[in-house]
C-alpha positions as CSV (number, residue, x, y, z in Angstrom):
1,X,-68.3,50.5,34.9
2,X,-66.0,48.4,32.8
3,X,-65.6,48.0,29.1
4,X,-66.0,44.6,27.6
5,X,-65.5,43.4,24.0
6,X,-67.9,41.0,22.4
7,X,-65.1,39.3,20.5
8,X,-61.7,37.7,21.0
9,X,-58.8,40.1,20.1
10,X,-56.5,37.1,19.3
11,X,-58.7,36.3,16.4
12,X,-58.2,39.8,15.0
13,X,-54.4,39.4,15.2
14,X,-54.4,35.9,13.8
15,X,-56.5,37.0,10.7
16,X,-54.9,40.4,10.2
17,X,-53.6,41.2,6.7
18,X,-50.2,42.3,8.1
19,X,-47.8,39.6,9.3
20,X,-47.3,39.5,13.1
21,X,-44.4,37.8,15.0
22,X,-44.0,37.6,18.7
23,X,-40.6,36.7,20.2
24,X,-39.2,36.4,23.6
25,X,-37.3,39.4,24.8
26,X,-34.1,37.5,25.5
27,X,-31.5,36.6,24.5
28,X,-30.6,39.3,21.9
29,X,-27.3,37.6,21.2
30,X,-27.1,34.2,19.4
31,X,-29.3,32.2,19.1
32,X,-31.3,35.4,19.5
33,X,-35.0,36.1,20.4
34,X,-37.0,33.0,20.1
35,X,-40.3,33.1,18.0
36,X,-43.3,32.1,20.1
37,X,-46.1,33.1,17.8
38,X,-46.8,33.9,14.1
39,X,-50.1,34.7,12.5
40,X,-51.7,33.4,9.3
41,X,-50.4,36.4,7.2
42,X,-46.8,35.6,8.2
43,X,-47.2,32.0,6.9
44,X,-48.7,33.2,3.7
45,X,-46.0,35.8,3.2
46,X,-43.0,33.6,4.0
47,X,-44.1,30.1,3.0
48,X,-43.1,28.8,6.5
49,X,-45.7,27.1,8.7
50,X,-46.0,28.1,12.3
51,X,-44.5,24.8,13.4
52,X,-41.4,25.4,11.2
53,X,-40.6,28.8,12.9
54,X,-41.7,28.5,16.5
55,X,-38.6,28.3,18.5
56,X,-36.4,29.8,15.7
57,X,-35.0,33.3,15.3
58,X,-36.5,35.8,12.9
59,X,-33.1,36.0,11.3
60,X,-34.0,32.9,9.3
61,X,-35.7,35.3,7.0
62,X,-32.5,37.2,6.3
63,X,-29.5,36.7,4.1
64,X,-26.1,38.3,3.4
65,X,-28.0,40.8,1.2
66,X,-30.3,42.0,4.0
67,X,-29.4,45.6,4.8
68,X,-26.7,45.7,7.5
69,X,-27.6,49.3,8.5
70,X,-31.2,48.3,9.2
71,X,-30.3,45.1,11.1
72,X,-27.8,47.1,13.2
73,X,-30.5,49.7,14.0
74,X,-32.9,46.9,15.0
75,X,-30.3,45.4,17.4
76,X,-29.7,48.7,19.1
77,X,-33.4,49.3,19.6
78,X,-33.8,45.8,21.1
79,X,-30.9,46.5,23.5
80,X,-32.5,49.8,24.5
81,X,-35.9,48.1,24.7
82,X,-37.3,50.7,22.4
83,X,-39.7,50.6,19.4
84,X,-38.3,50.9,15.9
85,X,-39.6,51.0,12.3
86,X,-37.4,50.1,9.3
87,X,-37.7,48.9,5.7
88,X,-36.1,45.5,5.4
89,X,-35.3,43.0,2.7
90,X,-36.3,39.4,3.7
91,X,-36.5,36.0,1.9
92,X,-39.2,33.4,1.8
93,X,-38.7,29.7,2.6
94,X,-38.3,29.2,-1.2
95,X,-35.6,32.0,-1.3
96,X,-37.7,34.6,-3.0
97,X,-36.8,38.2,-2.1
98,X,-39.5,40.4,-0.6
99,X,-39.6,43.8,1.2
100,X,-41.4,44.7,4.4
101,X,-42.2,47.8,6.4
102,X,-41.3,46.5,9.8
103,X,-42.4,47.9,13.2
104,X,-41.1,46.3,16.4
105,X,-42.8,47.0,19.7
106,X,-41.6,46.0,23.2
107,X,-44.3,44.1,25.3
108,X,-44.2,44.4,29.1
109,X,-46.0,42.6,31.8
110,X,-48.2,44.4,34.4
111,X,-45.1,45.2,36.5
112,X,-43.4,47.0,33.5
113,X,-40.9,44.2,32.9
114,X,-40.0,43.6,29.3
115,X,-41.1,40.0,28.3
116,X,-41.5,39.9,24.5
117,X,-41.2,41.9,21.3
118,X,-44.0,42.0,18.7
119,X,-43.2,42.8,15.1
120,X,-45.7,43.9,12.6
121,X,-44.7,43.4,9.0
122,X,-46.4,44.9,5.9
123,X,-45.4,43.6,2.5
124,X,-44.2,46.5,0.4
125,X,-42.5,44.5,-2.4
126,X,-44.7,45.9,-5.1
127,X,-43.9,49.5,-4.0
128,X,-40.2,48.7,-3.8
129,X,-40.2,47.1,-7.3
130,X,-42.0,50.2,-8.7
131,X,-39.3,52.5,-7.0
132,X,-36.6,50.3,-8.6
133,X,-38.2,50.6,-12.0
134,X,-38.5,54.4,-11.7
135,X,-34.9,54.6,-10.7
136,X,-33.9,52.6,-13.8
137,X,-36.1,54.8,-16.0
138,X,-34.4,57.9,-14.6
139,X,-31.0,56.6,-15.6
140,X,-31.8,54.7,-18.8
141,X,-32.7,55.8,-22.3
142,X,-36.2,54.4,-22.8
143,X,-35.7,53.5,-26.4
144,X,-32.3,51.7,-26.4
145,X,-31.9,50.9,-22.7
146,X,-28.4,52.4,-22.8
147,X,-27.5,54.8,-20.0
148,X,-28.9,58.3,-20.5
149,X,-26.9,61.5,-20.3
150,X,-27.7,62.1,-16.7
151,X,-26.5,58.7,-15.6
152,X,-23.5,58.8,-17.8
153,X,-22.4,62.2,-16.3
154,X,-22.5,60.6,-12.9
155,X,-20.6,57.5,-14.0
156,X,-18.0,59.7,-15.8
157,X,-17.5,61.8,-12.7
158,X,-16.9,58.7,-10.6
159,X,-14.5,57.3,-13.1
160,X,-12.5,60.6,-13.3
161,X,-12.3,60.6,-9.5
162,X,-10.9,57.1,-9.6
163,X,-8.4,58.1,-12.3
164,X,-7.1,61.0,-10.1
165,X,-6.6,58.6,-7.2
166,X,-5.1,55.6,-9.1
167,X,-3.8,57.1,-12.4
168,X,-5.4,54.1,-14.1
169,X,-6.4,55.6,-17.5
170,X,-9.6,55.2,-19.3
171,X,-10.8,56.0,-22.8
172,X,-14.0,57.5,-24.3
173,X,-15.4,56.7,-27.6
174,X,-17.9,59.0,-29.3
175,X,-20.1,57.4,-32.0
176,X,-22.5,59.1,-34.4
177,X,-24.6,57.2,-37.0
178,X,-23.8,58.6,-40.4
179,X,-26.6,60.2,-42.4
180,X,-29.2,59.1,-39.8
181,X,-31.6,61.9,-40.8
182,X,-31.8,60.3,-44.3
183,X,-32.8,57.0,-42.7
184,X,-35.6,58.7,-40.8
185,X,-36.7,60.7,-43.9
186,X,-36.6,57.7,-46.3
187,X,-37.9,54.9,-44.1
188,X,-39.7,56.6,-41.2
189,X,-39.0,57.2,-37.5
190,X,-40.0,53.7,-36.4
191,X,-37.3,52.2,-38.7
192,X,-34.9,54.9,-37.4
193,X,-35.7,53.8,-33.9
194,X,-34.9,50.2,-34.8
195,X,-31.6,51.3,-36.1
196,X,-30.8,53.0,-32.8
197,X,-31.7,49.9,-30.9
198,X,-29.7,47.6,-33.0
199,X,-26.6,49.8,-33.0
200,X,-26.8,49.9,-29.2
201,X,-27.1,46.1,-29.0
202,X,-24.2,45.6,-31.4
203,X,-22.0,47.9,-29.2
204,X,-23.0,46.0,-26.0
205,X,-22.4,42.6,-27.6
206,X,-18.8,43.6,-28.5
207,X,-17.8,45.3,-25.3
208,X,-16.6,44.1,-21.9
209,X,-18.9,43.7,-19.0
210,X,-17.6,46.9,-17.2
211,X,-17.7,49.1,-20.3
212,X,-20.6,51.6,-20.3
213,X,-22.7,52.6,-23.4
214,X,-24.7,55.8,-23.2
215,X,-27.1,57.5,-25.6
216,X,-26.4,61.2,-25.3
217,X,-29.2,62.2,-27.6
218,X,-30.4,61.7,-31.2
219,X,-28.0,59.4,-33.0
220,X,-25.0,60.2,-30.8
221,X,-23.5,57.7,-28.3
222,X,-20.6,57.7,-25.9
223,X,-18.8,54.7,-24.6
224,X,-16.7,54.6,-21.4
225,X,-13.8,52.1,-21.5
226,X,-12.3,51.8,-18.0
227,X,-8.7,50.6,-17.5
228,X,-8.0,51.0,-21.3
229,X,-4.9,52.4,-23.0
230,X,-4.7,54.0,-26.4
231,X,-3.9,50.9,-28.4
232,X,-6.6,48.9,-26.7
233,X,-9.2,51.7,-27.3
234,X,-8.3,52.0,-31.0
235,X,-8.8,48.3,-31.4
236,X,-12.2,48.3,-29.7
237,X,-13.3,51.4,-31.6
238,X,-12.3,49.9,-35.0
239,X,-14.0,46.6,-34.1
240,X,-17.2,48.4,-33.3
241,X,-17.1,50.4,-36.5
242,X,-16.6,47.3,-38.6
243,X,-19.3,45.3,-36.8
244,X,-21.8,48.0,-37.3
245,X,-20.9,48.5,-41.0
246,X,-21.3,44.7,-41.7
247,X,-24.6,44.2,-39.9
248,X,-27.9,44.3,-41.8
249,X,-30.9,45.8,-40.0
250,X,-34.3,44.4,-41.0
251,X,-37.3,46.5,-40.1
252,X,-40.8,46.8,-41.6
253,X,-39.7,45.0,-44.7
254,X,-36.6,47.1,-45.3
255,X,-33.0,45.9,-45.2
256,X,-30.8,48.7,-44.1
257,X,-27.0,49.1,-43.7
258,X,-25.6,52.0,-41.7
259,X,-22.1,53.2,-40.8
260,X,-20.7,55.2,-38.0
261,X,-18.1,57.9,-37.4
262,X,-16.0,57.4,-34.3
263,X,-14.0,59.8,-32.2
264,X,-11.6,58.6,-29.5
265,X,-9.8,60.2,-26.6
266,X,-8.0,59.2,-23.4
267,X,-8.2,60.9,-20.1
268,X,-5.3,63.1,-19.2
269,X,-3.7,64.1,-15.9
270,X,-4.1,67.7,-17.1
271,X,-7.9,67.4,-17.4
272,X,-10.0,69.5,-15.1
273,X,-12.9,67.0,-15.0
274,X,-14.3,64.0,-17.0
275,X,-15.8,66.2,-19.7
276,X,-12.5,67.4,-21.0
277,X,-11.7,64.0,-22.5
278,X,-15.3,63.9,-23.8
279,X,-14.8,67.1,-25.6
280,X,-11.6,65.9,-27.2
281,X,-13.4,62.7,-28.3
282,X,-16.2,64.9,-29.8
283,X,-13.7,66.9,-31.8
284,X,-12.2,63.7,-33.1
285,X,-15.7,62.6,-34.1
286,X,-16.2,65.8,-36.0
287,X,-12.8,65.1,-37.7
288,X,-14.0,61.6,-38.7
289,X,-17.2,63.0,-40.2
290,X,-15.3,65.8,-42.1
291,X,-12.8,63.2,-43.5
292,X,-15.5,61.1,-45.1
293,X,-17.3,59.3,-42.3
294,X,-17.3,55.6,-41.5
295,X,-13.9,55.9,-39.8
296,X,-12.2,56.2,-36.5
297,X,-10.1,59.2,-35.5
298,X,-8.0,59.3,-32.4
């Protein structure tokens, strides 16, 4: 007794929600496995018609940004005639990035000879974007979008390691908004939040692209200035202090001016880790506050 199906399996593949590509098994080297079939989901996912890709190589979906580790793993699996599953970044015909959960399966004839590879591709772009957003949230202060303490600690550790290797010095600036509690008490926390946001933006607008602004908590910020000597750092710190003092913050009908106290320190070859310079900058910040606020101490 034999089993018989009352439908055509090719219709299931053609109308499946996951993209399906079938290629010849050889050659693996350039020009690579030749596409002989794609289903409707593939065309919808990539923007290519079947006619545009038949006879081409699946690498037309990749770019220099596609993960080399994964493409290398795919090649090894093809050479060994084995199945493989990876997460891969591809690009549509219009150049739009998308992510796939990719499974590649070897297809053999009745004699066991490898003839084709079939790849099943599930679009996981939404999931990847969510992961990326969560990673950003884990490293970013949600109010100001400055780096958070956790991220800054990692960056500072990396910068200290670079300094130990190259002896290229860097500076740290500690900033504290003067009398910030009075702002919250007099105008409310929503206005205080706007002050924090605008102070952060003012700092970012007046720094170099490789400088890092972090909110450590409350109204306290730290700025990492790579490849910066003492004279340069003092000039940057004083410019930031002046820019913040002169800006007017408008929020909920109020016009507010704030000042900041600033402490500055350079990394030293005697430091045990990146936090030593940070502590010195913090001490200088306290000195600035003690001596009347709205000033830079180095």
